[in-house]
N, C-alpha and C positions, 0 to 999 in steps of 0.2 A: 504495499500499499504505499502511496506517495502523499505527502500533505504539502499543499501549497499557501505560504502564509503570506499575508500583507498586513504588516505592521506601520503604525503611525507615529513617530517621533514625536515627544513632546516638544514643541516649537515656539519659543516666546512669540507673541503677537500673532500668533497663527489661530486659524478659526477650525473649527469641527463641529458638525451638526450629526450628533449621535441619532436622533428619531430618523431623519432621511436616511442616513446609512442603514439602520436596521431595517427599515420600512419599505426604501425604495431601490438603494442601491444593491445590498446583498442578495435581495431577490431577483434582481435583473442579472448579476451575473450568474447565479443559480439555475435560472431558466435559459440562458444563453449557453450554459457550458453542460446542460442537461444533468444537473445535480439536485438532488431532494432537498438537500439542506447544507446549512455551514455553522461552524461555531463562531460566535461574535463575542469578543472582548471589550468591555469598557474599564478602562484604566482606571484604578483608584490611587494607587502610588506605584514609582517605578518609572521606566523611560519613555514609555508609550501611553498615547492617550486612547487608542483602540488597536485592534487588531481582529482579523478574521483569518479562519483557517479552513480549507477547502481539500476533500479527502478524494483522490481518485485510484483507481483499481490499479494503475500502471503509469511510467512516464510516456509511453504513447498515447494513453487516454488523456494526459496533462498537456501534451502538445496538442492533439486534435482540438481540445479546448481552447488554446491558446491562438489556434488556427481558424477558429469559428469566424463566420461571417459577420457576427454582431458583436465579436470581442472589441473592435474598434469604439462601439457605442459604450459599451462598459467601462472603456477607458476613459471615453469624452464624459462621462458622468461624474467622475471624481470632482471636476470643478462645481458641482451642485453642492457638495457638502463640505469640503475640506481645503485650505490652502498650504496643506501639509504635503511635501513630497513622500510618498511612501517608500518603506524598504520592503523587499519581496524575500522570501526564503523558499527555497524546495527541500524537503526533508524526506528520508526514508523512514516510514514508521517501522521500530524494530522491537517495540513491547508496548 
């Protein structure tokens, strides 16, 4: 299993609309990539104000999702909820 995480570092003066993120953006990404759900984190303390974790069966499945026709719309939607540049990580789930 592969986990694709998008993390939003705490950034002075930045904005982040958690409601829009939860209610609009993440569902758009899930629909675009054929996923039933994702895990959303709202930072309380630490270096990130938010994060989302998507799970894929394989690197090929992740690659197919990133190549989906509407992935551009998912990326363009970022401006609707934050001014933070996200950090992305792909991980193999080993436990």
